[in-house]
C-alpha positions as CSV (number, residue, x, y, z in Angstrom):
1,M,10.1,15.3,8.2
2,H,10.0,12.0,10.0
3,R,9.8,9.1,7.6
4,F,9.0,5.7,8.8
5,A,7.5,2.5,7.5
6,V,5.8,-0.4,9.2
7,L,6.0,-3.7,7.4
8,V,3.5,-6.4,8.2
9,L,3.8,-9.7,6.5
10,A,0.2,-10.8,6.3
11,A,0.8,-14.1,4.5
12,A,3.4,-16.8,4.1
13,A,4.0,-18.5,0.8
14,G,0.8,-19.4,-1.0
15,A,-2.6,-17.9,-1.0
16,L,-3.9,-15.5,1.7
17,A,-7.4,-16.3,2.7
18,V,-8.8,-13.0,3.9
19,P,-12.5,-13.0,4.9
20,G,-12.4,-9.2,4.9
21,A,-10.2,-6.2,5.4
22,A,-10.9,-6.0,9.1
23,A,-9.8,-9.6,9.6
24,A,-6.6,-9.0,7.8
25,S,-5.6,-6.1,10.0
26,G,-6.6,-7.2,13.4
27,G,-10.0,-5.4,13.4
28,Q,-9.0,-2.2,11.7
29,T,-11.8,-0.6,9.7
30,Y,-11.0,0.9,6.3
31,D,-12.9,3.7,4.7
32,F,-10.7,3.9,1.6
33,D,-10.8,0.8,-0.7
34,I,-9.9,0.7,-4.4
35,V,-8.6,-2.0,-6.7
36,E,-6.2,-1.0,-9.5
37,P,-4.3,-3.0,-12.1
38,I,-0.6,-3.7,-12.0
39,T,1.8,-2.4,-14.6
40,I,5.1,-4.3,-15.1
41,D,8.1,-2.2,-16.1
42,P,9.7,-3.9,-19.2
43,V,13.2,-2.9,-18.2
44,T,13.3,-3.5,-14.4
45,G,10.5,-6.0,-14.0
46,A,9.1,-3.9,-11.1
47,M,5.3,-3.9,-10.6
48,S,3.5,-0.6,-10.0
49,S,-0.1,0.5,-9.3
50,S,-1.5,4.0,-9.1
51,V,-4.7,5.5,-7.8
52,P,-6.2,7.7,-10.6
53,E,-8.5,9.7,-8.4
54,W,-8.7,11.6,-5.1
55,G,-8.7,9.3,-2.1
56,T,-10.3,10.3,1.2
57,S,-10.3,8.7,4.6
58,G,-11.6,10.5,7.7
59,D,-10.1,14.0,7.7
60,C,-7.3,13.0,5.2
61,S,-7.2,13.4,1.5
62,M,-4.7,11.7,-0.9
63,F,-3.9,13.3,-4.3
64,P,-4.5,11.4,-7.5
65,D,-1.5,9.4,-8.9
66,S,-0.3,8.0,-5.6
67,T,1.8,5.0,-6.5
68,V,3.1,1.8,-5.0
69,V,6.1,0.2,-6.7
70,I,7.4,-3.3,-5.8
71,A,10.8,-4.3,-7.2
72,A,11.1,-7.7,-8.8
73,P,12.3,-10.1,-6.1
74,D,15.7,-11.6,-6.4
75,W,16.3,-15.4,-6.2
76,L,16.0,-15.1,-2.4
77,G,12.7,-13.3,-2.7
78,E,14.2,-10.0,-1.4
79,T,12.5,-6.9,-2.7
80,V,11.5,-3.4,-1.8
81,V,8.0,-1.9,-1.5
82,K,7.9,1.9,-2.1
83,W,4.8,4.1,-1.7
84,S,4.9,7.6,-3.1
85,A,2.0,10.0,-2.4
86,T,1.0,13.5,-1.6
87,M,-1.8,14.1,1.1
88,F,-3.1,16.5,3.7
89,T,-5.4,16.5,6.6
90,S,-8.3,19.0,7.1
91,H,-8.4,18.5,10.9
92,T,-6.1,17.0,13.5
93,N,-5.6,17.3,17.3
94,N,-2.3,15.4,17.6
95,G,-1.4,14.6,14.0
96,D,-2.9,12.1,11.5
97,I,-1.3,9.1,9.9
98,W,-2.7,7.3,6.8
99,H,-2.4,3.6,7.3
100,M,-2.3,1.9,3.9
101,W,-2.5,-1.8,3.1
102,F,-1.5,-3.1,-0.4
103,F,-3.3,-6.5,-1.0
104,L,-1.8,-8.2,-4.1
105,Q,-4.5,-10.1,-5.9
106,R,-4.7,-12.6,-8.7
107,A,-7.0,-12.0,-11.7
108,D,-9.9,-13.7,-9.9
109,G,-9.6,-11.4,-6.9
110,S,-8.1,-13.9,-4.5
111,Y,-5.3,-12.7,-2.4
112,V,-1.6,-13.5,-3.0
113,T,-0.1,-11.5,-0.2
114,A,-0.3,-8.1,1.5
115,R,2.0,-5.4,2.8
116,N,1.4,-2.2,4.7
117,L,3.0,1.2,5.0
118,D,2.2,4.3,7.1
119,S,2.4,7.9,5.9
120,P,4.4,10.5,7.8
121,L,2.7,12.2,10.8
122,M,0.6,15.1,9.5
123,K,0.5,17.7,12.2
124,R,-0.6,20.8,10.2
125,R,-4.0,21.2,8.6
126,Y,-4.2,21.8,4.8
127,T,-0.4,21.4,4.4
128,D,0.7,19.1,1.6
129,Y,2.8,16.2,2.7
130,T,4.7,14.6,-0.2
131,F,6.6,11.5,0.6
132,D,8.4,8.4,-0.7
133,I,8.4,5.6,1.9
134,S,10.1,2.3,1.2
135,T,10.9,-0.8,3.1
136,P,12.6,-4.0,2.3
137,T,10.6,-7.2,2.4
138,V,10.6,-10.8,1.3
139,M,8.2,-12.0,-1.4
140,P,8.7,-15.3,-3.2
141,Q,9.0,-14.9,-7.0
142,D,6.0,-17.1,-7.6
143,Q,3.8,-14.8,-5.4
144,F,5.1,-11.7,-7.3
145,A,4.4,-13.4,-10.7
146,E,0.8,-14.3,-9.7
147,A,-0.3,-10.7,-8.9
148,T,-2.3,-8.9,-11.5
149,Q,-3.9,-6.1,-9.4
150,I,-3.5,-4.3,-6.1
151,E,-6.3,-3.5,-3.7
152,W,-5.4,-0.3,-1.8
153,M,-7.1,-0.2,1.6
154,G,-6.5,2.5,4.1
155,S,-7.7,4.6,7.0
156,C,-6.6,7.8,8.5
């Protein structure tokens, strides 16, 4: 299985002013959009967020309990974003990829920062693709501390 990740830094330090999902992604339209709270691990300090229900986008379906985990950044702001999920496609001609954005938000819904990852290429219909994709990134500690929820936005 090919594993790959695409990291896009959508914001520098400070607030991210996003007039809408399409603007944040260069015109991409999303048909999956859900906001879920963040849980902080008391031992590691990592934040996580899970989708408690089935997610659908186009011909693709994502199983419940898909999770994103962001490690607590070190003093340089270095961290790792990890997306774990199981999904499948019901129809494909050349393979489907689920493009997922994770928008970290403050309690008032304003954006702190965003990261995105892509699923593996799904070439076979009705085959479960289970994966853990992670990528290093930089996120200042103050941005990490401001986040209280994650908006999951995706398309497939």
